[in-house]
N, C-alpha and C positions, 0 to 999 in steps of 0.2 A: 936135849933140854932146851927150854926157851927161857928168856930173861923175864924178870918181873915186869919190865916195861912192855914187852911183847904181850904178856898175859893181861896186863891192864887194859889193852885195847879191846879185849873180848867183852861184849855187852851181854849180860845175863839178866833176864827179866822174868817176872811171874806172868804167865798167860793162862787164861781160862778157856778150856776147850768147849766150843759152841756146837760143833758137829764132828762126827767121825764116820768114815765109810771106807770099805775095802776098795782098793784099786783093782778093777777087773783084770783078769788074766795074770795076776801076780800071786805069789804065796805069802809074801812078807809085808807088802806095802799097805798103809792106811793113809788116806787123805784127811787131814784135820783142818778145821777152821778154828783159829785161835784169836781171842780178844786180848790185846795188850794195853787196854785202857784208853784214856782220852789222848787225842793228838793235841798239839799246841794250838792255842786259839789264834785266829786271824785278826790283824789290825789294819784298818783302812783310814786314810786321811782324806778328808773332803777339802777341796781347794776351790777358791773363787779367783777369777781373773778380772782385771780392770785397771783403770788408771790409779796411780798412787794419789792420795788426797793432796791437793795443792799443786799438782803438776798436770801437764797435759799429755805426758808420755804414758803409754801403756806399760804395765809391769808384768813381771813373771807372776804366775799364780801365787796367791797368798793363802797359806793354810788358815782356814777359819775354824775348823773343828776336827777332832780326832774321835773316831767312833770305834769302839772295840766290838767286834762281831764275835759272839760266843756261840759257835755251832757245836752241837753235841756230836762230834765226829769221833768214832772209835777207830783205833788202829787194829783192824782185823786182817789177819794174814793166813795164807794157805801154807801148811807145813806138810810135807810128805815124809813119813817115818816108817822104818822097817820093823814094826812091832806087832804086826797082825797076828802072829802065832801065839802071842800072849793074851790077846783079846779076841776070842772067837766071836763075841758079840761086841762090836765096836761101840755100840750105844752106851756101854758101861763107862766109857771115857767122858761122855758129855757131862759138863759141869765141874770136872776136876780142874784144879789149879796145879800147874806144873812149872818147872823151870825150863827156859829155852835160851839158846844163843840167838840174838836178834840182829846182829850186824854182819852176818855172813853175806857174801854175794849170792844173789838168787841162783838156783841150780835147777836144771831140767832133769826130772826123773820120770822115765816112762811117759814123756810128753807133758808132764805136769810141772809147773813152776813151784819150787819149794823156797819159802822166804824165811828160813830159820832152821834150827835144829833142836829137837827135844832132848833133854837130859834124862838118861836112864842107865841102869846098871844091870848086868846079868852075870851069872856064874856058869862054869862049864857043865855043872850038873842041872842046869835049867832054872835056877832061881832067878827072879826078875823083879825089879822095882823101878817105878818112876821116881824122879826126885821131886817131891812135893813140899811146899812150905808147911811148917807145923802149925801155924796159926792163920787167922783170917787176914792175910796180907792182900791188899788190893792189886788188881791186874795192872801191869806196867811198872810195878816196883822193881827197881834195879838192885842187883846184888852188889854188895860193897866189899 
């Protein structure tokens, strides 16, 4: 068993699968490219240096303006998952929104770096389901 505090450390987000392909020479692995939404925007401060008015000493740079740089940078990650046997045509995954653990340490699987884990369930008799949000929840939305 784990404590509630330990579980609260797990970051679960909605991700949209952008591409899916079979990992060569494996039976189970798919390489997914997953979009987890916008990354945080960057902020830059522009500074000027010169003497302080009324003195002859030079001063430290004085901030004169703050510029918010809004780049449209998406958080796209590679996820390697052992679900190939359930998706003979990996292209059927493209466009699906699913739930992922996004704060795991990166892991090398067959030489590929995986930066998260897909949530799915399966039964001993072969039933399988991805965990997908039921409504149009944006990529990057965190589970609460």
